[in-house]
N, C-alpha and C positions, 0 to 999 in steps of 0.2 A: 123493295126491289133494288138489286145491286146495279151500280152504274160503273162506267169506266172513268177512273180518276186520272187526271194529268198530274204526275208527281214531279214535273220538271222544275218546279219552284218550291217544293216542299222539302223540309229537312230530311224526312225519312228516306228520300231517294238515295242518300248516302249509305243506307244499310239494307236496302231492298232491291235496288235496280242494277241490272247488268250482270254479265258472267262473273266479274270479279267479286260480287257480293254473295256468291253461292255459299261460302262458309257461314255468313251471317244468317242467310235464309235457312240453312240446316238447323240452326238453333230454334228458329220460329216453328219449323215443322216438328221439332222435338217437343214443343209445348202445345201441340195440337192445332196449330193454325193451318189453314188451307192456302193454296196458291192465291185464291181470290182475297182472303183475309190480308195476305202480305201486300197485295196490290192496292189496298185501301189506305187512307191516312191513319197514322198511328196517333192515338190520343193518350197522353199521360193522365192517369187518374190518381192524383196524389192525395193521400189522407194522413192525418196526424193520429191515427188510431194507436192506442196503447191501453194498458190496464193500470195506469198511474192514478186515474181519477175518473169519476163518472162523466166529466166533460167530454171524454174521448171514446168511451166504450160503445157508442152507437155509430161511430164513423165508418167502420168496416161494412156494416149492413148497407149504409147509404152509398158507399163507394161501389159496392156490387150493383146497386140500383142505377147509379150513374153509368156503369159499364153497359147495362141493358139499353139505356137510352142512346149511348154512342153506337151500339150495334144497330138499333132501330134506325139511326141516322146514316147507316152505311159506313161506319168507321170501325176501326179495330182498337179496342181499349187495352191499355197496358197499366195495370194497377201497381202502385208502389207506396210505401209508407215512409214518413220522416218522423223526427222526434217531436215531443212536446215536453216542456217543463210546466207542470200545472201549479199555479200560484197558491191555490188553497192548501196543497200538500207542502209546498216549499216555504210557505209564509212563516216568519218569526224565528228563523234559524239560518245557518250558513247556506242552506240549499237555495235560499232566495237569490243569492248572487248569480245563480245559473239562469234565472228567468229571462232577463232582457237579452243575455247572450244567446239564448235559444232562438230568439227572433231572427238573428243573423244566421245561425246555423240552419234553421229551417229554410230561409231564402236561398242560402248557398247550396244546401243539399238538394233542393228541388231543381235549382239551376244545373247542378252537376249531373243529376240523373237525366234531365231532359237533354242536355248537351251530349252526354256520353252515349245516349241511345238514339239520338236524332228524332225525338218525337215532334209531331207537327202541331199539336195543340195541347191545352192543359185544362182539366177541371180540378180545382183544388178544394178539398173538404177539410174544415178545421173547426175545433170546438172550444179551445181555451185561449184566453187572453193573447199571448204573444204569437200564437200560431196563426191567428187571422191576419194581422199585418204582415207576418213573415211570408205567408202564402201569396198575398196580394203583391208584395214587393217582388217576389219571383216572377209573377205574371208580367209586371211592368218592366222588369229587367230583360226578360226573354222576348217579350212583345209578340209571342205567338197568340193566335186566337184562344181566348181563355174565358172560363166562367167560374165564379167563386160560389161555393155552397157552404153555409153555416150548418153545423151539425145539430143545432137546436138547444134550447135552454132546458133546464131541469124544471119539473113541476114544483110548486111550493110545498113545503111540508106543513103539517097541521099540528099545532101544539096549543093546548089549553084554549081551543076554539078559535084560533087565529092562524093566518098564514105566516110561515116563518121561512127564512133563508139562512145560509151559512153565516151571513152577517150577524144574525141574532145570536149564533153560537159564539162568535168572536167577542161580541159585546157581553154575553153572559159570563165569559171567562173573566172579564174586567170586574163585573159585579161580584162574582164569586171571590176573586182575589181581594176585593175591598171589604169582604166580610159581610156582604149584604145578606140579611136573613132570608130574603125572598129567593136567593139562589144557592140552595144547599147542594151538597155533592150529589144527592139523589135526583134533584131537579135538573141539574146540569147534565147528568147522565141521560135522563129521559129526553131532554131536548136534543142532545147530540145524536140520539138514535132515530129521531123523527124529522130532523131539519132537511135532510137530503134524501128524498124517497126513491131515486132511481137515476137513470141515464140523463145527461144533459149538463150544460154549463150553468154557472151561478145565475139565479133567476132575476136578480135586480138589474138596474141599468148600470152594471159594473162594466169592466173593460170588454169582456166577451160580447155581451149584448150591444154595447156601444159600437164596437168595430163591426158587428154583424149589420147594424143599421147603416154604418159607413159603406159596407160592401154593396148594399142596395142603392143608397143615395148617390154614390160615386159612379154607379152604372155597371159594376162588374158582376152583380148577382141578379137573378130574376126577381122582379117585384113580388113582395110578400114571402119570399123563400125563407127568410129568417124568422118568420112569425111562429110557426108551429113548434111546440116543445119536442125534444128529442125522442121521448117514448112513443109519440104518435106514429103509427105505421104509415099514415098518409103523408108523412114527410118524404117517404120514398118516391111519391109522385113528383115532387119537386126535383128529386135527384135524377129521375128518369128524364124529366124535361130539361134539366141542366145538360145532360148528355146529348140530347137532341139539339139543344141550342148551340153547343160548341161546334157541332157539325155544320149548322147553318152559317156560323161565323167563318168557318174554313172556306165555304163556298163564296161568301160575300167579301171576304178579305178584311173584315172589320177587326181591328186589333186593340189591345188594352190602351195603347197611347193615343189612339183615335178617340177613345171613350174618356180617359182620365185627363181632361184638359184642366186649365186653371179654374174655369167655371165649375167643372165637376168637383174639384177639391173644395171650392167654396160651398157647393151644395152639401158636401159631406160635413164640413165644419158647422154649417147651419143646423143640420139634423142633430149633431152632437150637442150643440147649445140648446136647441129646442127641447131635447129630451133630458137635459140635466145630466149628460153623459160623463164618462170617466175622464179625468184629467190626463190619462195616458194617451188619449187621442191627440193631444198637443205634442206628443212625442212621435206617435206613429204616422200621422199625416205628413209631417216633414220628411220622415224616413221614406215613405212611399213616393213623395214628390221627388226626392233625390234620385230615384231610379228612372225617372222619365223626363227630366229637364224642366219641371215646373218649379218656379220659385215659390215656396210656401213654407216659411219658417214660423217660429212661435209668434212673432209679431203679426204676421199675416193672419194666423189662426185667431189670435186674440182680438184683432180688429173686427172680425166677423162675429165672434162670441159677444162682443160688446153691443152690437146692434141687433142681435137676434132675440126674439121673445122666447121665454121658457114656457112651453105649452103642454108638456106631457108629465103627468104626476106619477113618476116612477121612483121606486126605491133606489138609493137610500134617501134622497131628498124629498120624495113624494110617498104616495100610498100604495102603488100597485107594482106587480112584477111582470116579467116579459110575457107570460101566458096571457095576462089581462090585456097587455098592449097589442098582442097579436089578434086576440078576439075582438078588439076595438077597431081593427083595420090595419094595424101595424104601420110600417113606413109609408105605404101609399096613402093611407088616410091622413097621416101627419103631413106629408108633402102636398096633399090636396089643399089643405087649408093654408099652408105656407105659400103655395102657388097662387091661390086666389087673392092673397094679400100682396102679391108681387115680390115675395121674399126669396124665391129660388129661381134658378135659370132653367126654364122649361124647355129650352132648345138643346140641352145636352143629350147626346145619343147614349143609349144603353145596350146591354147585350141582347135585348129583345130585337135590336135593329130599328127600334123606334125611339123617338125622343121622350123625355119625361112628360112633356105636355100631352103627347099621344098616349102614353101609358096611363095617364091620369084621367083621360077623357071619359072613361066609363066608371070611374070611382065616384060614388055618391056619398056625400057627407052624412055621417050617422049621428044625429043629435042625441040619441038615447044612451050612447056609451059615455062613461064618466072619466076615462083615462086621458084622452086627448082634448084639450081645450081649443076653441077656435082661435086662430092667430090674431083675430081682431079683438079678442077678449082673453089675453094670456094670463097665466098664473102670476108672472112678473114680466115687466116690459123688456128686460134684458136677459141674456142667456144665463144658463146655470153654471157656466165656467168663466173665469175672468183671468186675464193676464195682468201681471204686476211688474213694474220697473222702478228702480230707485238706487240709492247708494248701497243697499245691501245686495241688490240683484241687477247689476248693470246690463246683463244679458237676458234678464227676465226671469219670471217665476210664474206659477199657475196655481189657482185656488178654485175649488168648486164651491159656489155660493148657493146652489139650489138647496132650499130648506133652511138657510141661515136667516136670522132676523136682524142681527147686528153685523154690519159690513165694515166696521172700523174697530181697531184694537191697538192699544198702546200699553207696553209693559216692559219690565226688566227681563233681560235674557238669562236663561238658565242653560248653560252650554254642556253638550254631551258629544264626545267623540265616538260616534257609532250608536246604532239603535239599542244594542243590548244594555248599555249603561242607562239609557233613558227609560227603557222598559222596566228595569229593576227599580229605578227611582219612582216610577209611576205605581208599580205594584206595592211599594212600601209607603206610598202617599208622601214621598219626600219632595213635594213641590207645593206652591201656593196658588190660590186663585189669583188670576191676573198675570201670572208668569207667561213669558214667551219661551217655550221649550225649543232649543236649537239642536238639531241632530245633524252633524256634519261628518265629512269623510265617508259618505254613503253615495257619492256620485258615481258616474259610470267608470271613471278612472280610479277614484279614491276608495271605492268599496272593496274591490272593483265589482261592477255589476248593477249599480243603481237599484238597490233593494226597495221594496215597498214596505211601508210602516204600518200595516193594518193592525198588527198585534198591539202596538202602542196606542194607536188612535182609538181602536175598539175598546181597549182597557180604560182609557180616559172617559169614553162615552158610558161605559158600564158603571163607572164611578160617579156618573152624573156631572162630569166636569167638561164635557165635550164643547160647550160654548163658553166656558169660564176661563179657559186658557187658550193660547194659540200655539201651534206647532209649526216649525219651519225646518226644512231639510233640503240638502242638495241631492237627496235621493228622491224616491217616488212615493206616491200613495196609491193604494188600491182603489179601484172604481167603487168599492164598497165603503170607502172612508167617508165619514161625515164629521162636521165640526170645522173650526177655523184652522184649516191645515193647508200650508203652502209648500209646494214641492217644486222640483226642477230648478232650484235656485242656482243661477249661473253668473259668473264662472263658479265652478265647484271649488270646495276647499282645497282639494289636491292640486288644483291649478293656480292656487294663490288668490282665489276670489275673496271678497270681503267677508263671506261667511266663515272663512278660516281664521279671521282676525278678531272675531267677536269674543268678548270676555263676559263672565258672569256680572250681571248688574247693568250692563249697557242697555240703554233704552232703545227699543225698536218700535216703530210706528207703522201700522198697516192700514191702508185705506182701499178697500175693494170697490168702493164707489167710483173713486178717481183713478184707480189702477196704480197705486204707489206702495212701495215698501222701502223704508229708510232706516238706516243705522245712525242713531244720533250721537255720532262720535266725529270729532274734527278730522279733517284730512291730515293735519300735522301729526295727530296722535296715531292715526292709521298707518302713516308712513313709518313712524317709529316701530310700530308692531310688525310691519312688513319686513323690516331689517332683521328682526329676531325670528321670523317664521321660516320654516322649512317643511317640505312635503313629508307626509307620513310614509313609513315603509309598510306596505300591505303584507298580508300573510301569503300572498300568491305570487311566487317568483317564476313559476312554470305552469304549463298546462293551458287549457282553454281560457281560463279567466285572466291569466297573465297576458296571453296573446290579445284578448279583447281590450285590456287596459292600454296596451301599446298602440292599438289601431283606432280606438273609438274617438269620435269627435264630440263636440259640445251638445248638450241637451236641446238647446234652442234650434239646432239644425237636425234634430232627430236621433242623436247618439248613434250615428251610422259608422260603419267600419271600412268603407271604401268610397272612392270619389264619385261613383255613380255615373249618371249621364254625362257629366261635365268632362270626364276622361274617356268616354266610350269611343272605341275605334271601329267597332262593327256591332250589328244587332244580330243576335242568335237566329231570329226568325228568317233572316236573309242569307244564311250560310249556303 
């Protein structure tokens, strides 16, 4: 039943109210809206739909379902799309430089669309890696009532009687390149045809599913909304409910910055660590925090990782995929056991209008499921991701330790300027067991774009060398990466960081138990090398990548391209 809305404090009054807005209203009539529709709150329904990859192909369907929910809640939905760069397609070539940049473009384009058309609230639907934090960054920047909806994971493929994901294909490429008789051309082709059976984002606890868990844990998404795989039609029920929920938030006045407090960010980091999630969360959580005035840099994230038990056996460090996690109870089941052990902040408010403690009240622990361990009996006592600091990384670095047996490594450096050179050496087996492979000039400025190194790490794993060498980079790793792989080393080489001064044969020691990473070279020697050092000239002197390289900040602060809350002079929601 329609109500009379007071638009005196809503942004859409600037395009719908009074005689002077007759031209704008004429556009809305042209699109089939009634006078009553124009008098209701306008809700932006933003999706990252495209046909680049299966991660995004189910998003339009869900956007339409969100719109139905908005209408049921007596609002007027306004659908629009933004871009996505999908890492699975971009991986292993120059296209990967666009990936992190796309996070900023998504946030900026959603902001501009909302500002330009004066929408009152936002439901954001995203499916692939950078699109999730990009959409949530826009919500925190605009601070209008907002609900996030994950588009859902892909179902696992079946190959030779076992569940497989795209990670298995990347690793099979490594085995094939190594001349493994078990991975022939025919077998690789058969695997690639079966690994990804339909719509949805990568099925393991890679970046998309990690950030989907973050969206729930931080309070911006409805509980359990990220659990169902994308092909399941009943995902649309969560879409409808998300549309209804945003209308309730308009009425109550609850906004993203009310929800995403320091404690909410801590809850999010706890869930990342407890699930052995992607190291990219240590980049995206600081970037989100930058939008809303919460201090939450790599050091803060790492401190939480260090004290959080690892309790969800999810690929790549564990046994199960996102579908299994959802069937086991998903984020609410995970948070139930964490809450019972006093490990999360139960008083954080969520888009339900209730606190986490209230949301979890009716969740019953399921002892039959095998995916989520009780927090009192974890897989390991500390989280699946660890921060590292030392002479090689004064600003920090990050490593995923879920599934690793040996947390210490020391060996001679083998230095590569860029991923391509390292990948070629790995393909040709031009490295030794015990080496520390160093890939530099892949940082946010030096790449530019801070590429992920999944092709190289998967090739190493496919050769059976994943735990016999270490790999260090000022770039990033995919959430699908496994092995002793350290990313986000800062300062990056392009900024004159120590990683840019390493020479072949230098000894590097890594201790993920104590959180250290050191270059065993004297300061006097490093000073001599510094005098001879100069930054590399990248291939990008113009265009979006050059613009990004000029604006982007350091990885430990989220690799963001603007000052955020610190320089904010007004909040869009209050225009």
